[in-house]
C-alpha positions in Angstrom: 299.6 78.7 133.0 302.0 81.0 134.8 302.1 84.8 134.4 305.1 87.1 134.8 305.1 88.9 138.2 304.7 92.6 138.1 307.4 94.5 140.0 306.7 95.7 143.5 306.3 99.5 143.8 306.3 101.8 146.8 306.6 105.5 147.6 308.8 107.0 150.2 310.1 110.4 151.4 313.7 109.1 151.7 316.3 111.6 150.6 317.6 110.4 147.2 321.2 110.6 148.3 320.5 108.3 151.2 318.3 105.8 149.4 319.4 102.2 149.9 319.0 101.0 146.4 321.0 99.3 143.6 320.5 102.3 141.2 319.2 105.8 141.6 317.4 107.3 138.6 317.4 111.1 138.2 316.2 113.4 135.4 318.5 115.3 133.0 317.6 118.5 131.3 319.8 120.1 128.6 321.1 123.6 129.1 321.9 126.2 126.4 325.6 125.2 126.8 327.1 121.8 126.5 326.2 120.7 130.1 323.1 119.1 131.4 321.3 119.9 134.6 320.1 117.3 137.1 316.4 117.5 137.8 316.0 115.8 141.1 314.6 118.2 143.7 315.5 116.0 146.6 319.2 116.3 146.0 321.2 119.2 147.4 322.6 121.8 145.0 326.1 120.5 145.6 325.2 116.9 144.7 323.2 118.0 141.7 326.2 120.0 140.5 328.7 117.1 141.0 326.4 114.7 139.1 325.8 117.3 136.3 329.5 117.5 135.8 329.8 113.7 135.8 327.0 113.3 133.3 328.3 116.1 131.1 331.8 114.6 131.1 330.5 111.3 129.5 328.4 113.1 126.9 324.9 113.0 128.4 322.6 115.1 126.2 319.4 115.3 128.2 317.4 114.6 125.0 314.1 112.9 125.8 314.5 109.3 126.6 318.3 109.3 126.5 319.9 107.2 129.3 323.4 107.7 130.8 325.0 106.0 133.7 327.7 107.3 136.1 329.1 105.8 139.4 327.5 106.9 142.7 329.6 108.2 145.5 330.3 111.8 146.3 327.4 112.0 148.7 325.1 109.5 146.9 324.7 106.1 148.6 323.5 104.2 145.5 326.4 102.6 143.6 325.0 103.7 140.2 323.2 106.8 139.2 321.2 106.7 136.0 320.3 110.0 134.2 317.3 110.0 131.9 316.7 112.8 129.5 313.5 114.7 130.1 314.0 117.3 127.3 314.1 121.1 127.6 315.0 123.6 128.6 312.3 125.5 126.7 309.6 122.9 126.5 307.5 121.2 129.2 307.6 117.4 128.6 304.1 116.0 128.1 303.0 113.0 130.2 303.6 110.4 127.4 307.1 111.7 126.8 307.8 111.3 130.5 306.3 107.8 130.5 308.6 106.8 127.6 311.7 108.4 129.2 311.1 106.5 132.5 310.5 103.4 130.5 313.8 103.7 128.7 315.6 104.1 132.1 313.9 101.1 133.7 314.4 98.8 130.8 318.1 99.8 130.7 318.3 98.6 134.3 317.4 95.0 133.6 319.6 92.8 135.8 319.3 95.3 138.6 317.0 94.3 141.5 316.1 97.5 143.3 315.8 101.0 141.8 314.7 104.3 143.2 313.3 107.1 141.0 314.1 110.6 142.1 312.4 112.7 139.4 310.6 116.0 139.4 307.0 115.4 140.5 304.7 118.5 140.4 301.6 116.7 141.6 299.9 113.3 142.1 299.3 113.0 138.3 303.1 113.1 137.8 303.5 110.5 140.5 301.2 108.1 138.7 302.7 108.9 135.3 306.1 107.9 136.5 304.8 104.8 138.4 302.8 103.2 135.6 305.7 103.7 133.2 308.2 102.1 135.6 305.9 99.1 136.2 305.2 98.5 132.5 308.8 98.7 131.6 309.8 96.1 134.2 308.5 93.2 132.1 309.9 90.2 130.3 308.2 87.0 129.0 310.5 84.0 129.5 308.0 81.2 130.2 309.0 79.3 127.1 312.8 79.7 127.5 314.9 77.0 128.9 318.6 76.9 127.9 318.5 80.6 126.9 316.7 81.9 130.0 319.9 82.3 132.0 321.3 84.6 129.3 318.5 87.2 129.8 318.8 89.9 132.5 315.7 89.8 134.7 313.7 93.0 134.8 313.7 95.3 137.8 311.7 93.7 140.6 311.5 96.5 143.2 310.7 100.2 142.5 310.6 103.0 145.0 309.3 106.4 143.8 310.8 109.1 146.0 308.6 112.1 147.0 309.4 115.2 149.0 307.1 114.7 151.9 305.6 111.8 153.8 303.2 110.0 151.5 299.5 110.4 152.2 297.0 107.5 152.5 295.5 108.7 149.3 298.8 108.5 147.5 299.6 105.1 148.8 296.1 103.9 147.6 296.7 105.5 144.2 300.0 103.6 143.9 298.2 100.4 144.8 295.6 101.0 142.2 298.1 101.8 139.5 299.9 98.6 140.3 296.7 96.7 139.7 296.3 98.3 136.3 299.9 97.5 135.4 299.4 93.9 136.5 296.4 93.6 134.2 298.4 95.0 131.3 301.2 92.5 132.0 298.7 89.7 132.2 297.4 90.7 128.8 300.9 90.7 127.4 301.5 87.3 128.8 298.4 85.8 127.2 299.2 87.4 123.8 302.8 86.2 124.0 301.7 82.6 124.7 302.2 80.2 121.8 299.0 79.2 120.2 299.6 75.5 120.9 299.5 76.3 124.6 296.4 78.5 124.4 293.6 77.0 122.3 290.1 78.5 122.8 289.1 76.1 125.7 292.3 77.0 127.5 291.8 80.7 127.0 288.3 80.3 128.5 289.5 78.4 131.5 292.3 80.9 132.0 289.7 83.7 132.1 288.0 81.7 134.9 291.3 81.4 136.8 292.2 85.0 136.4 289.0 86.3 138.0 288.7 83.7 140.7 288.6 85.4 144.0 287.2 88.6 142.4 283.4 89.5 142.4 283.1 88.3 138.7 280.7 85.6 137.5 282.0 83.5 134.6 279.9 81.6 132.0 281.5 79.5 129.3 279.7 78.1 126.3 281.3 75.2 124.4 280.4 74.2 120.8 277.1 72.7 121.9 276.2 75.7 123.9 277.1 77.9 121.0 274.8 76.0 118.8 272.0 76.5 121.3 272.7 80.2 121.3 272.7 80.1 117.5 276.1 81.7 117.3 276.7 80.8 113.7 279.7 83.1 113.3 281.8 81.6 116.1 280.9 78.1 115.1 281.7 78.6 111.4 285.1 80.1 112.1 286.0 77.4 114.6 284.7 74.4 112.7 288.0 73.8 110.7 290.0 73.3 113.9 290.6 70.3 116.1 290.2 72.8 119.0 286.5 73.7 119.2 285.5 77.3 119.8 284.3 78.9 123.1 282.4 82.0 124.2 283.2 83.4 127.7 281.1 85.9 129.5 282.5 87.8 132.5 280.1 89.7 134.7 281.1 92.3 137.3 278.0 93.9 138.8 278.8 95.7 142.0 275.9 96.7 144.2 274.7 100.3 143.5 276.2 100.5 140.0 274.0 102.5 137.7 276.1 102.5 134.5 276.7 99.4 132.4 279.7 99.0 130.1 280.0 96.0 127.8 283.4 95.0 126.4 283.7 92.6 123.5 287.1 91.3 122.5 288.1 89.3 119.4 289.7 86.0 120.5 291.2 84.2 117.5 293.8 82.1 119.2 295.5 81.5 115.9 294.7 82.7 112.4 295.9 80.9 109.4 293.3 82.7 107.3 291.5 79.4 106.8 290.9 78.3 103.3 291.8 81.9 102.2 295.2 81.1 103.7 297.7 83.9 104.7 301.2 84.2 103.3 303.8 82.3 105.4 305.8 85.4 106.3 305.0 86.6 109.8 302.2 84.1 110.3 303.7 83.1 113.6 302.6 86.5 114.9 299.0 85.4 114.4 299.1 84.0 118.0 298.4 87.7 118.8 295.0 87.6 117.0 293.4 87.2 120.4 294.8 90.4 121.8 291.3 91.9 122.0 289.9 89.1 124.1 293.0 89.3 126.3 292.6 93.0 126.8 288.9 92.6 127.8 290.0 89.9 130.3 292.7 92.1 131.7 290.5 95.1 132.0 287.6 93.3 133.7 290.0 91.9 136.2 291.5 95.3 136.9 288.1 97.0 137.2 286.9 94.4 139.7 290.2 94.6 141.6 289.8 98.3 141.9 286.2 98.0 142.9 285.0 100.6 140.5 281.2 101.2 141.0 280.2 100.4 137.4 278.7 97.3 135.9 281.0 95.7 133.3 280.2 92.7 131.1 283.1 91.2 129.2 282.5 89.0 126.1 285.3 86.8 124.8 284.3 85.0 121.6 287.2 82.6 120.8 288.1 80.3 117.9 291.0 78.9 116.0 290.8 79.7 112.2 292.3 76.7 110.5 292.0 75.1 107.0 290.8 71.5 106.9 288.2 69.3 105.4 285.7 70.7 107.8 286.6 74.4 107.4 284.2 77.0 106.1 284.7 77.8 102.5 284.5 81.0 100.5 280.9 81.3 99.3 279.4 79.6 102.4 276.5 81.4 104.0 276.3 81.4 107.8 273.6 82.7 110.2 274.6 85.1 113.0 272.7 85.1 116.2 269.6 87.1 115.6 269.1 85.7 112.1 271.3 87.9 109.8 272.8 85.8 107.1 276.4 86.4 106.0 278.1 85.3 102.7 281.7 84.4 103.5 283.7 85.7 100.6 287.0 85.5 102.4 287.6 83.2 105.3 290.5 85.5 106.5 287.9 88.1 107.4 286.9 85.9 110.3 287.2 88.2 113.3 284.2 90.2 112.4 282.1 87.0 112.2 282.8 86.0 115.8 282.4 89.5 117.0 279.0 89.7 115.3 277.6 87.0 117.5 279.0 88.5 120.6 277.8 92.0 119.8 274.3 90.7 119.3 274.5 89.0 122.7 275.9 92.1 124.3 273.3 94.3 122.8 270.5 92.1 124.1 271.4 93.2 127.7 271.0 96.9 126.6 274.1 98.3 128.2 274.8 102.0 128.2 277.8 101.5 126.0 279.3 98.6 124.0 282.9 98.7 123.0 284.5 96.0 120.9 288.3 95.7 120.5 290.0 93.6 117.8 293.1 93.0 115.8 290.7 93.3 112.9 292.4 94.6 109.7 295.7 95.0 108.1 294.2 98.1 106.6 294.3 99.7 110.0 298.1 99.3 110.0 298.4 100.7 106.5 296.3 103.8 107.5 297.6 104.4 111.0 300.9 102.5 111.4 301.9 100.2 114.2 301.3 102.5 117.2 297.9 104.0 116.7 294.5 102.3 117.0 291.5 103.4 114.9 288.3 104.3 116.7 284.9 104.1 114.9 281.5 104.6 116.4 277.8 105.2 115.8 277.8 107.8 118.6 280.0 110.9 118.5 279.9 111.3 122.3 280.9 107.7 122.9 283.8 108.0 120.4 284.9 111.2 122.2 284.8 109.4 125.5 287.0 106.6 124.2 289.5 109.0 122.6 289.7 111.2 125.7 290.1 108.2 127.9 292.9 106.8 125.7 294.7 110.1 125.8 294.4 110.3 129.6 295.7 106.7 129.9 298.6 107.2 127.6 297.4 105.1 124.6 297.4 106.5 121.0 294.1 106.3 119.1 292.6 108.2 116.2 288.9 108.8 115.4 287.8 107.4 112.1 284.5 107.6 110.2 282.0 104.9 109.2 281.1 106.1 105.7 277.5 105.1 104.7 278.6 104.6 101.1 280.8 101.6 102.1 277.7 99.6 103.1 276.9 99.0 99.4 280.3 97.4 99.0 279.2 94.7 101.4 276.1 93.8 99.4 275.8 90.1 98.7 274.0 88.4 95.8 273.1 85.5 98.1 272.8 86.7 101.7 271.9 89.7 103.8 275.5 90.9 103.8 279.0 89.8 102.7 281.9 89.7 105.1 284.3 91.8 102.9 283.9 94.8 100.7 285.8 95.9 97.6 289.2 96.2 99.3 289.1 100.0 99.6 289.0 101.5 103.1 289.2 98.0 104.6 289.4 99.2 108.3 286.3 101.3 107.7 284.3 98.7 105.9 285.0 96.2 108.7 283.5 98.7 111.1 280.5 99.2 108.8 280.0 95.4 108.8 280.0 95.3 112.6 277.6 98.2 112.8 275.0 96.0 111.1 274.7 94.0 114.3 274.1 97.0 116.6 270.4 97.8 117.1 269.2 101.3 116.6 269.7 103.4 119.7 272.5 101.3 121.1 275.7 103.3 121.7 278.7 101.4 120.3 282.4 102.0 119.6 284.8 99.8 117.6 288.5 99.9 118.2 290.9 98.3 115.7 294.2 97.5 117.5 295.8 95.6 114.7 298.8 98.0 114.8 299.5 98.7 118.5 298.7 95.3 120.0 302.0 93.6 119.0 305.4 95.2 118.6 307.4 93.2 116.2 310.4 95.5 116.3 312.8 96.7 119.0 311.4 97.7 122.4 310.9 101.4 123.1 309.9 103.5 126.1 307.9 101.2 128.4 306.8 99.0 125.5 308.5 95.6 125.2 309.0 93.6 122.0 306.0 91.4 121.5 302.7 91.9 123.1 302.0 95.4 124.4 298.7 95.0 126.4 297.0 97.6 124.2 293.6 98.9 125.3 293.6 97.7 128.9 294.5 101.1 130.4 291.9 102.8 128.1 289.2 100.5 129.3 290.0 101.0 132.9 289.9 104.8 132.4 286.5 104.5 130.6 285.1 102.5 133.4 286.3 105.1 135.9 284.7 107.9 133.9 281.4 106.0 133.6 281.5 105.3 137.4 282.0 108.9 138.1 278.9 109.9 136.0 278.4 113.0 134.0 280.7 115.9 134.7 
């Protein structure tokens, strides 16, 4: 399986006007009049004034994320100058607004090989904000195009971020690190965008092995026989209706000296028909993305190992294909999760929580400091929070706060949600210990309440529902492409870094 190459990125103290590049990107800020100002400290006042006149003449507004092109010349070596609106003049743009603005500019330059970014950078945080946005925007997934591939403009392949003084060794390393994170996000996007016929559970498991080869990560894969020995009844039940048997993959990164242990569990349903409780046909093709949680865990573990963060991380990828057949589980079946809890399956389309339950029990047996599961789990999450915000539930307020703060720092939108105790009664079963669905009210929350049943007392745990932000069905925006987004990878890397650093 091939993966899209992440653009190359570098930093340099070259003067923007002299940069040898195919396009120069500068910032635009609206004024109180009809003109815009050029925000590019490396340009002389005369060049900024000339460019401001040129941008104003073609109607540039400077509004956040707006993109305007003008010809180079007049003291600028680049043949094209692209102005991207940063907003203002009265407001300071927040980091995410800047990321999205840079993303708009870089996406607009598809078909251009080399670009240079000459934007206002107050500190190293700004440098990384601009860099990650540019790298994530320079993405396209064309592996399965043949006759139409030539019609698509290739994303930018070379990015230079211009700074006002010679880059330090620390800055160069930070750029290298941020490129590793971007590569992990783009890997995750590639996996989620891959058609399900090319990525059954066994292939996903072997792809995980390939991705971490050469990294200090140990890989264990259990097939259906191994899963039976582990007594993972949830994974086996969900996968039994498919001609492609299920898998469970464990990724272990345990650097010497690490004291904290983070466990990541990702839902890996490589295709979800709903099983016997079959889904409507509309948009079912997007159910190839139902393994976005597992892909995010894989991408995050690879990035954390590549970065050499001094924290132990164990990734769990339970994977199955949920299909209707003569062998599929039925509504009313009772299955046994690892550890002995019995579950009455009232709806076979509530399958993700069944495979997660087995993996959560296994993760908890190792007694990590924190378990986080991530899953495209419920349509109710999209109803509640829309397509861009993930819901975060936890049995530990401090752990939930860590996840939310890390997501904000990384530039991913999440929102804390409760786990109401009264919803547990809606999961009562007349036959088994628990049912896999509630009464249809608060579906995102009741799914979290279900998963909580498999977390032992005293074990810190967080559940993230990425059903909304994991896949963008609409037009691209900012640095986010149409299709898979790579949701949660940046957050996980940030959490690992926080845990490696220890208490503040």
